C-alpha positions as CSV (number, residue, x, y, z in Angstrom):
1,X,2.3,-4.6,5.7
2,X,-0.1,-3.8,2.6
3,X,1.2,-1.4,-0.1
4,X,0.2,-0.1,-3.5
5,X,1.5,-3.2,-5.7
6,X,4.4,-2.5,-8.0
7,X,1.9,-4.0,-11.0
8,X,0.0,-0.7,-10.5
9,X,2.7,1.8,-10.5
10,X,4.3,0.1,-13.7
11,X,0.9,0.9,-15.5
12,X,0.7,4.5,-14.1
13,X,2.5,6.4,-16.6
14,X,-0.1,4.9,-19.2
15,X,-3.3,6.1,-17.2
16,X,-2.0,9.6,-16.4
17,X,-1.4,8.9,-12.8
18,X,2.4,9.9,-12.5
19,X,4.0,11.9,-15.4
20,X,6.8,8.9,-16.0
21,X,8.4,5.7,-14.9
22,X,9.1,5.1,-11.1
23,X,12.7,5.1,-10.7
24,X,12.4,2.0,-8.0
25,X,9.3,-0.3,-7.0
26,X,7.7,0.3,-3.7
27,X,7.1,-3.2,-3.0
28,X,10.0,-4.5,-4.4
29,X,12.6,-2.2,-2.0
30,X,10.6,-3.3,0.9
31,X,10.6,-6.8,0.6
32,X,14.6,-6.5,0.0
33,X,14.4,-4.8,3.3
34,X,12.9,-7.2,5.0
35,X,9.5,-6.6,5.0
36,X,6.4,-9.2,4.3
37,X,3.9,-7.4,1.6
38,X,0.4,-9.4,2.3
39,X,-1.5,-8.1,-1.0
40,X,-0.9,-8.5,-4.8
41,X,-4.0,-6.4,-5.8
42,X,-4.9,-2.7,-5.4
43,X,-7.8,-3.4,-3.1
44,X,-9.1,-2.2,0.1
45,X,-7.0,-4.3,2.5
46,X,-5.7,-2.9,5.7
47,X,-3.0,-4.6,7.9
48,X,-2.0,-3.8,11.5
49,X,1.3,-4.8,12.8
50,X,2.2,-3.7,16.1
51,X,2.2,-0.1,15.9
52,X,2.6,0.4,11.7
53,X,-1.3,0.6,10.0
54,X,-1.1,0.3,6.5
55,X,-3.3,0.1,3.7
56,X,-3.3,-0.7,0.0
57,X,-4.8,1.9,-2.2
58,X,-7.3,4.8,-2.3
59,X,-9.7,2.2,-2.0
60,X,-8.6,1.2,1.4
61,X,-9.1,5.2,3.0
62,X,-12.3,4.4,4.5
63,X,-11.3,1.0,6.2
64,X,-7.9,2.7,6.8
65,X,-9.4,5.5,8.8
66,X,-11.8,3.2,10.6
67,X,-8.9,0.8,11.5
68,X,-6.6,3.5,12.5
69,X,-9.4,5.2,14.5
70,X,-10.1,2.1,16.3
71,X,-6.3,1.2,16.7
72,X,-5.6,4.3,18.5
73,X,-8.7,4.5,20.8
74,X,-7.3,1.1,22.3
């Protein structure tokens, strides 16, 4: 799957995206639970794994919408 990297969440309190530090890190938690994260950057990458469609960041919104639509129409 693709997700917003922990490195971005660790910087967000400095840029005002989040009001404070995260109590846990999404990528780290998903990896511990057995997920395979395919990205390291907050880019426009999207991924389909069976019935799960994921995108890395807001930059992936357009590609995610297209991929979701195409996948649902199949």
